[in-house]
C-alpha positions in Angstrom: 4.8 10.2 5.8 7.7 12.2 6.4 5.6 15.9 6.4 2.4 14.3 8.4 4.6 13.2 10.9 5.8 16.7 12.0 2.1 18.2 12.4 0.4 15.5 14.8 1.1 16.3 18.3 2.2 13.1 20.6 0.3 10.2 20.0 -1.6 11.4 17.0 -2.2 9.3 14.1 -2.2 8.9 11.1 -4.3 6.5 8.6 -4.4 5.7 4.7 -7.1 4.0 3.3 -5.0 2.1 0.1 -4.3 -1.3 -2.7 -1.2 -2.8 -0.5 0.1 -5.3 -2.1 1.2 -8.6 -1.6 4.7 -9.5 -2.8 6.6 -8.4 -5.9 3.8 -7.8 -8.6 5.0 -9.0 -12.6 6.8 -6.6 -15.0 3.7 -6.3 -17.2 1.2 -5.3 -14.9 3.9 -2.7 -13.5 4.2 -1.5 -17.5 0.3 -1.3 -17.9 -0.8 2.2 -17.7 -4.9 1.3 -17.6 -3.6 -0.3 -13.9 -1.7 2.6 -12.9 -4.7 4.9 -13.5 -6.2 1.8 -11.6 -4.4 2.5 -8.6 -3.2 -1.6 -9.1 0.7 -1.2 -10.4 1.8 1.6 -8.4 0.5 -0.4 -5.2 2.9 -0.6 -2.5 4.2 -3.6 -0.9 3.1 -4.0 2.1 6.5 -4.1 4.0 6.8 -1.2 1.8 3.5 0.6 4.5 5.7 -0.8 7.3 9.5 0.7 6.4 7.9 3.6 5.2 5.9 5.0 8.8 8.7 3.7 10.9 11.3 5.6 8.6 9.1 8.8 9.2 9.4 7.9 13.0 5.6 6.5 13.5 5.6 3.2 15.6 2.4 1.2 16.3 1.7 0.6 12.4 -0.6 -2.2 11.5 -2.1 -2.9 8.3 -5.7 -4.4 8.2 -6.7 -5.6 5.0 -10.4 -4.8 4.5 -10.9 -7.1 0.8 -8.9 -9.4 -0.6 -8.5 -10.0 -4.4 -9.9 -13.0 -5.9 -8.5 -14.5 -9.7 -11.4 -14.1 -11.1 -11.2 -9.5 -9.5 -7.2 -10.0 -11.0 -9.0 -10.9 -14.4 -11.3 -8.0 -14.1 -8.8 -5.6 -13.3 -5.9 -6.9 -16.1 -9.1 -7.0 -19.2 -8.6 -4.6 -20.9 -4.2 -4.3 -20.6 -3.0 -3.9 -24.1 -0.7 -6.6 -24.9 -1.4 -8.9 -22.3 -2.0 -12.3 -21.5 -4.8 -12.0 -18.9 -4.7 -15.7 -18.9 -1.1 -15.9 -17.9 -1.5 -13.0 -15.6 -4.4 -13.5 -13.7 -3.1 -16.2 -11.6 -0.4 -14.1 -10.0 -2.5 -11.5 -8.8 -4.1 -14.3 -6.9 -4.7 -13.2 -3.0 -1.5 -11.0 -4.1 -3.7 -7.7 -3.9 -5.6 -5.7 -1.2 -8.0 -2.5 0.1 -6.6 -2.4 4.0 -6.6 0.2 5.8 -2.6 1.4 6.5 -2.3 2.5 10.4 0.5 4.5 12.0 0.8 6.5 15.5 3.3 9.3 16.5 4.6 8.3 19.5 3.8 9.9 22.8 7.3 10.2 24.2 7.7 13.0 21.7 7.4 16.5 23.7 9.4 18.9 21.7 10.1 20.5 18.7 13.1 17.8 16.8 12.8 15.0 19.4 11.1 13.0 17.4 12.8 13.9 13.9 
């Protein structure tokens, strides 16, 4: 995000589609390599997706959920994870993970090199 900021014109927009998590992810999930590959264990928390663009200088930061994953979705993500107790962990994923568009905008007042960095 810090690298995207300087190349945008004033008022330019940044957008990404990603898996976002609401709150903490259980350690068992974060440690599972299979889930890292599936983009679940490495998902950023929603507050990180607000803080990081703000720290880079963006404003008008918005997270639009396009799909919120259910407990059954969580079971599918977790199935196959070595050493995971799917029945114990799946309920912890209920409505925690979502596919989302994350959008931010470079302030329109940026008019000279270095004014917004």
